[in-house]
N, C-alpha and C positions, 0 to 999 in steps of 0.2 A: 390909437389911428391907423399904425400901421396893420393891426389886424383887419379892419375895416377894409383897407387897401386891398389886401391879401383876400379876403372873402370876395370882395367886387370881382377881383379878377379870376376867381374861380368860378364865378356864378356867369360872368359873361358869356363865355361858350357854351354853358347849358343853355342858358335862357336864346341863345342864337339858335341852338339845335333845337329847342320847342318849338320856335319860330317856323324854322326850317318844315320840322315835321306836321306843323298844322297847314302848309300848303296843300290844299285837296287837289286831287285828281279832277281835271275837266275833260271830258271826253267829245267824242265826235258821232256817239251814237247814244241812243239808239235811234233817233231822230234823223231825218235826212239832211236837215239845214246845217251845217258843218259849223263848229266853234271858230269864233275868229281867234281865239288864244293858241300858243304853240307851246309846248312841254317844258321847255325852259332848259338853258346850257347843261351838256351833259347828263340830261335824264333821257330815259329811255321808256317806251310805253307800248304795251300790248291791248287792243281792243279785238277781243273774238269773239264768234257766237255760231249759234246754232241757228237755221231758218227754214222755211217751210213755204212755197209758194203753192196755191191750188186754183185751177182754173177748168171752167166747164163750158166749150162751146161746140157745136154742130156735131153733137154727139160722141165729143171728144173730150176725156177727162183726163189733166196732167197734174202732176204732184212734182215740184222739184226740189230738193233738199239740198243746202250748201252749208258752207261754214266760212262765213264772210271774215276776213281779220285785217286790221289794219295795223302795221308798224311806224312807231312814229321814235326819230332820234333827236333831240336837241342840240343843233349846231349852234347856237346862241340863244340870249333871252328873247329874240325875235323870229327867229328863222329855225324850221325844221325841216327833216329830210322824211319820207314816207313812202312805205312799199305796202301795197294794199291789191287784195285778191279775194275772190269768192270762195276759193279753196277747194275742197273735194266737192264733187257734185254727183248727183243722181236725179236723172228723170226717168217717171213712172208713166206711161202713157197705155189707157185703156180705151179701146175702142168700142163704145158701147153699142154701136150697130151689129158686128160681128163677133163682138165678146172676147176680141184678142186682146194681150199685153205685152207691151215690149218695155224693155228698161235698159237705159243707157249710163255709164260711168266713166268719169274722168275730173279733169282737173279744168277751172277755170284760168281766163288770163290774169296777169300780173300788170300791175301800173307803179309806175313809179314818178314821184312827185315832191314838189316842196311847198311849204307853207309860209308865208310871211305876216305877222302881225305887225300892222302898217300904224295904228294909232289906238292908243286907249280910248275911252268914254269921256269926252269931255265936255258938259253943256248939252246942246242939240246934237252935237256930233257923236254917233255911235264909235263904239270899239268895232275895228276894222280889220280884216284879213286877208289876203290873196291866197289862193291856191291855183298852183298849176301843175297838172299831170300829163305824163305820159302812158298811153296803153298798148302793151305789147301783145302783139297775137300770138300768146305763147300757152294757149290751152290746148286740150286737147279733144279729139274727135270734134263732135256737132258744139261744144262748148268754147270753141275757137273762133274769136271774129274773124271777119272777112281781110281786116286788114290792120295797121297801125293807127291808133287814134289817138286823140287828146283832148282837154277841157282846160278851160280857163274860169275860177267861179271867183266870186267877190262876197265875202260874209260879213254880215253888220249885224250888231246886237246892240240893244239898248234895256238899261236896267228901269223897270217901270214901276209905279206905287204898290204895296202890300204885298210885295216879293214877286211879281210879275216879271216876266223879261221876254223881249220880242226879239225874233231873229228873221232875218231876209237873206237869201242868196240867189241872185240873180247871174246867169251865167253863158256858156257857149262850148259846144262842142263840136270834134270832127272827128267823123265816123266812116265806116264802108259799109252799103248796103248789101244785101244777097249776091247781086251783079257784081262786086267788087267796084261800084261807083262810089266815089268820095262825096260826102255831103256835109253840111252843117246844119246843126240840130239848138235849139234854146234849151237852156235849164233853169227853173225857177223853183225857190220854196218858200214858205213863210211858215214860221212856227210861233205859238204862244205857250209859255213855260210858266208854271208856278212852284216856288221854294215853299212847301210846307214845315220843313224844319232846317236844319244845316245838313242833316243827310238826306232826305226825302223829297222828290222832285218830280211832278209830273208836266204831260204835254199834249196839246193838240196841233195839228199840221197840217198843212195842204202842200203835196209836193208834185213835181212835173220834172223828172228825171229828164225826158226826152218831149220835146216840141219841134215836131217835124212832120212834112207831109205825109200823105198816105203811102205813096211810093217807097218811102225810106222808112216804115214800117209805121207810121203814124204817131200820135202824142201818148205819152205815158203819165196817167195822172193817179194819185190816191189820196184820200183822207187817213190821216193816222193817228193813233192814239197810244199814250205809252207812258211810261214811268222809269225812273232810276233809283237806287238807295245805294248808301256808303257804307259798306260794311266795316271799313276802316277810311281814316284820310287817305290811303292809296290804293284801295280796293272798293269797285263799283259792281255791282250787278244790275241787270237792269230788264225789260221785254217791252215790245211795242207789237202792235196789232194795223193792219192797213188793211182800207178796203179800195177797190180798184173803181175808177169811176168813170172808166169807158172800155170799149172791147177788146182795146188793145193792151189792157193791164190784166193782169192777174185778179181773179174774183177775191181773193184773200192772199195776205200774208201774214206770216208770224215769225218773231225772232225772240229770243232769251240769250244774252250775252255774259262775260266776263271781261271786266277790263282792269289792267294792273299798270300803276307806274312806279319805276324804280329810279 
């Protein structure tokens, strides 16, 4: 009997470690709708990527290259701090009418924020998370915003039968237009995901990062498809393709990313 107790004492910590290692990474990418979950107390997560936007209108062709990156720091099991940026930027513009090309390089603005996991899913109530961000006009050159802004978003997620999942994210943002005038815009996204295995998932999505009047840049809307694969329980690779749905939105966007949880 003493030997059994000793074995139990030795196996207990090992089983606890195994359970902790099974805690898989949950990311806020590559879809637009954020997860309602946080990374957990004392955990750090990096979600980084390469992105390309392509647009052609009025005889001008633009290609924008960026490196979107999100850093997430677990303050508690329900709260995390966040630093987000589109990173290094490169804009290539071709004027097809006169045959000229211009190139701009720089860095995007930085956003500071928090996410609070409000509630787990229970019955008809979804899993809920609230995100608040402050956007700093810290970028360089033409990639810098006209002034500081911010946003407040609600992420709601439901688990559906047959390994489907539904996510919805309404929100509101405060920004400045090109004239430096402050305005308020809406945010909305809805995503339907499917888990094909413990490691592979895909999604389709409608996203509206900006719902605004024409004088403030108009609404930006996309239709997105993509997927993510877990190389390990704490490492994810992903990709997504977006089609712009109006003239204010780039015609096509593509991203590929890597996320790691520590």
